[in-house]
C-alpha positions as CSV (number, residue, x, y, z in Angstrom):
1,M,35.0,-81.5,-51.0
2,S,38.4,-82.0,-52.0
3,K,40.9,-78.9,-51.5
4,S,42.5,-77.9,-54.6
5,H,46.4,-77.4,-55.2
6,I,47.8,-74.0,-54.9
7,P,51.8,-73.2,-55.8
8,H,53.8,-72.6,-52.8
9,K,54.2,-69.1,-51.9
10,P,54.9,-67.0,-48.5
11,R,51.3,-65.3,-48.6
12,K,49.8,-68.9,-48.5
13,N,50.7,-68.7,-44.8
14,G,47.8,-66.8,-42.9
15,L,49.8,-64.4,-41.0
16,L,51.8,-63.5,-43.8
17,A,48.8,-62.9,-45.9
18,K,47.7,-60.5,-43.4
19,L,50.3,-57.9,-43.6
20,P,50.2,-54.8,-45.0
21,L,52.1,-54.7,-48.5
22,V,54.7,-52.2,-46.9
23,E,55.4,-54.8,-44.1
24,Y,55.5,-57.9,-46.0
25,E,58.0,-56.5,-48.8
26,R,60.3,-55.5,-46.2
27,I,60.3,-59.0,-45.1
28,L,60.1,-60.7,-47.9
29,P,63.7,-60.8,-48.9
30,H,64.5,-62.6,-45.4
31,L,62.0,-65.6,-46.2
32,E,63.8,-68.5,-46.9
33,P,61.7,-71.6,-48.4
34,I,62.4,-75.0,-46.6
35,G,60.8,-78.8,-47.5
36,F,60.1,-80.7,-44.3
37,K,59.8,-84.3,-44.3
38,L,57.6,-86.4,-42.5
39,G,59.1,-86.8,-39.0
40,K,62.0,-84.3,-39.1
41,V,62.5,-82.6,-35.8
42,I,62.9,-79.1,-36.3
43,Y,64.1,-78.3,-32.7
44,E,64.5,-80.4,-29.3
45,S,63.2,-79.2,-25.8
46,G,66.0,-77.1,-24.5
47,E,67.5,-76.1,-27.7
48,Q,68.7,-72.8,-28.9
49,I,66.1,-71.7,-31.7
50,N,67.6,-69.7,-34.7
51,H,64.8,-69.5,-36.9
52,I,61.1,-68.5,-36.9
53,Y,59.1,-70.8,-39.2
54,F,56.1,-69.9,-41.2
55,P,54.5,-73.0,-42.6
56,T,52.5,-73.2,-45.8
57,T,51.8,-76.7,-46.7
58,S,53.5,-78.5,-43.9
59,I,52.0,-79.2,-40.7
60,I,54.0,-78.9,-37.2
61,S,53.4,-80.7,-33.8
62,L,54.6,-79.6,-30.5
63,L,55.2,-82.3,-28.2
64,Y,56.1,-82.4,-24.8
65,V,58.5,-85.2,-24.0
66,T,58.9,-86.8,-20.6
67,E,62.0,-87.9,-19.1
68,N,61.0,-91.8,-19.8
69,G,60.5,-90.7,-23.6
70,A,57.0,-90.9,-23.4
71,S,55.4,-87.9,-25.8
72,T,52.0,-86.4,-25.9
73,E,51.1,-83.3,-28.4
74,I,50.1,-80.1,-26.9
75,G,49.7,-77.9,-30.1
76,I,49.2,-78.2,-33.8
77,I,50.7,-75.5,-36.1
78,G,49.8,-75.1,-40.4
79,N,49.6,-72.5,-42.2
80,E,47.5,-70.2,-40.0
81,G,50.5,-69.6,-37.6
82,L,54.1,-70.0,-37.2
83,V,56.9,-72.0,-35.2
84,G,59.1,-70.5,-32.3
85,I,57.1,-67.8,-30.2
86,A,59.8,-67.9,-27.7
87,L,61.9,-65.8,-30.2
88,F,59.6,-63.0,-29.7
89,L,58.5,-63.4,-26.2
90,G,61.9,-62.7,-24.7
91,G,63.3,-66.4,-25.0
92,A,65.9,-68.5,-27.2
93,T,64.7,-71.9,-26.3
94,T,61.5,-73.7,-25.2
95,P,60.8,-76.9,-23.2
96,N,58.7,-78.3,-26.1
97,R,59.8,-80.4,-29.3
98,A,58.5,-79.2,-32.6
99,V,58.3,-82.1,-35.2
100,V,57.1,-82.3,-38.6
101,Q,53.7,-83.8,-38.6
102,S,52.7,-83.6,-42.5
103,A,55.6,-83.3,-44.8
104,G,55.4,-79.9,-46.8
105,I,56.9,-76.3,-46.9
106,A,57.6,-73.8,-44.7
107,F,59.2,-70.1,-44.8
108,K,62.0,-69.8,-42.2
109,M,63.3,-66.4,-40.9
110,K,66.3,-65.8,-38.7
111,A,66.0,-64.9,-35.5
112,Q,67.8,-61.5,-35.7
113,V,65.4,-60.0,-38.5
114,L,62.1,-61.5,-36.7
115,Q,63.1,-59.4,-33.1
116,L,63.8,-56.3,-35.6
117,E,60.7,-56.3,-37.2
118,F,58.7,-57.2,-34.1
119,A,60.2,-54.5,-32.3
120,R,58.9,-51.9,-35.1
121,G,55.4,-52.5,-33.6
122,G,52.8,-52.5,-36.2
123,T,50.7,-55.1,-37.8
124,F,53.4,-57.6,-37.8
125,Q,53.5,-57.3,-33.8
126,R,50.0,-57.2,-33.6
127,L,49.4,-60.3,-35.6
128,L,52.1,-62.6,-33.7
129,L,50.8,-61.7,-30.4
130,H,47.2,-62.6,-31.6
131,Y,48.5,-65.9,-32.6
132,T,50.3,-66.7,-29.5
133,Q,47.2,-66.2,-27.6
134,A,45.1,-68.3,-30.3
135,L,48.2,-70.7,-29.5
136,I,47.8,-70.5,-25.9
137,T,44.0,-71.1,-26.2
138,Q,44.5,-74.2,-28.2
139,I,47.3,-75.8,-25.8
140,S,45.2,-75.1,-22.7
141,Q,42.1,-76.6,-24.6
142,T,44.0,-80.2,-25.5
143,A,45.0,-80.5,-21.9
144,V,41.4,-80.8,-21.1
145,C,40.6,-82.6,-23.9
146,N,43.5,-85.1,-23.3
147,R,42.0,-85.5,-19.6
148,L,38.3,-85.7,-20.2
149,H,37.3,-87.0,-23.5
150,S,37.7,-90.5,-25.3
151,I,40.1,-91.3,-27.6
152,E,37.9,-91.2,-30.8
153,Q,36.8,-87.5,-29.7
154,Q,40.4,-86.6,-29.5
155,L,41.0,-88.4,-32.8
156,C,38.2,-86.3,-34.3
157,R,39.7,-82.9,-32.8
158,W,43.0,-84.1,-34.5
159,L,41.7,-84.9,-38.1
160,L,39.9,-81.9,-38.2
161,L,42.5,-79.6,-37.0
162,S,45.1,-81.1,-39.4
163,H,42.3,-81.2,-42.2
164,D,41.9,-77.4,-41.4
165,R,45.5,-76.8,-42.2
166,L,46.3,-79.1,-45.5
167,E,45.0,-78.7,-48.7
168,T,43.9,-81.9,-49.6
169,D,41.4,-84.7,-47.7
170,E,44.2,-87.2,-47.0
171,L,47.0,-87.4,-44.5
172,I,49.8,-89.5,-44.1
173,M,50.2,-90.9,-40.9
174,T,50.3,-94.4,-39.2
175,H,48.4,-94.9,-35.8
176,E,51.5,-95.3,-33.8
177,L,52.4,-91.8,-35.0
178,I,49.0,-90.7,-33.9
179,A,49.2,-92.4,-30.8
180,N,52.4,-90.8,-29.8
181,M,50.9,-87.3,-30.9
182,L,47.7,-87.7,-28.4
183,G,49.6,-89.7,-25.8
184,V,47.5,-92.9,-26.1
185,R,48.0,-96.6,-26.8
186,R,48.2,-97.4,-30.4
187,E,45.5,-100.2,-29.7
188,G,43.2,-97.5,-28.9
189,V,43.7,-95.3,-31.9
190,T,43.4,-98.5,-33.9
191,L,39.9,-99.0,-32.4
192,A,38.5,-95.2,-32.7
193,A,39.9,-95.2,-36.3
194,R,38.1,-98.2,-37.3
195,H,34.8,-97.2,-35.5
196,L,35.0,-94.0,-37.8
197,Q,35.6,-96.0,-40.7
198,T,32.7,-98.2,-39.9
199,K,31.0,-95.2,-39.8
200,V,32.0,-94.1,-43.3
201,L,33.6,-90.7,-41.9
202,I,37.5,-91.5,-42.8
203,S,39.1,-94.3,-44.7
204,Y,42.5,-95.9,-43.8
205,A,45.1,-97.9,-45.2
206,H,48.7,-98.3,-45.2
207,G,49.2,-95.0,-43.2
208,H,46.8,-93.1,-45.5
209,I,43.9,-91.6,-44.0
210,K,41.2,-89.7,-46.0
211,I,38.5,-87.8,-44.5
212,L,35.5,-88.9,-46.4
213,D,32.7,-86.9,-44.5
214,R,33.6,-83.9,-42.6
215,G,30.6,-82.5,-41.6
216,S,29.5,-86.1,-39.8
217,L,33.2,-86.0,-38.4
218,E,32.1,-82.6,-36.6
219,G,29.2,-83.8,-35.3
220,E,31.4,-86.8,-33.4
221,V,33.9,-84.5,-32.2
222,C,34.0,-82.8,-28.7
223,E,33.3,-79.1,-28.0
224,C,37.3,-78.6,-27.7
225,Y,37.7,-78.7,-31.7
226,K,35.1,-75.2,-31.9
227,V,36.6,-73.7,-29.0
228,V,39.7,-73.7,-30.6
229,K,38.6,-72.7,-34.0
230,D,36.4,-70.0,-32.6
231,E,39.6,-68.1,-31.0
232,Y,41.4,-68.3,-34.0
233,E,38.7,-66.8,-35.9
234,R,38.0,-63.7,-33.1
235,L,42.0,-63.0,-33.2
236,L,42.8,-63.5,-36.9
237,G,39.8,-63.4,-38.7
């Protein structure tokens, strides 16, 4: 089933949507919309973080990059969460790279505003801490999946997590970029995608991947997807 288009608004971010009106109205003047293009690097490893980002229609990947330039995705963030948890956990830098996986909109907030609002406590602080716990679960489960499961299962997990965070059934992403995200060879992704296309679960052409049968895709994925999704629902509803 196709997802309908909804206009860009801050409350399209799940965390902002859960705030009581008084807290939301207090931070609303400090939320600035920003458009992200595919592949945009939001921050590099070790770089000073000056803003936190609440995606609405964009998806951001957290990547670990080795000294020789190889990379693998350790987390994916969309309209359910935020980018820049280091800012309220006591740090101003992170060892990861944040890069736009799917173009779209996010709302940014200055570090100082975030830290002052977080220090107030209340629902804002609780939501950010619950989200952090859910993100840690996702990062841990991704490590397990990359080590123990097939490229096809990893691709299914990645497609479903991305689809959960999009308003459309179509993803714009080349096999090479997916391979970089998963930390595997491009040929492996091509073979896995071809297999899923043969089963009529997805279609793929010229960097566009369309989800055709989400239910069957969920039947192909490993348990890692459900572990992550259940933890998000438990902590954030």
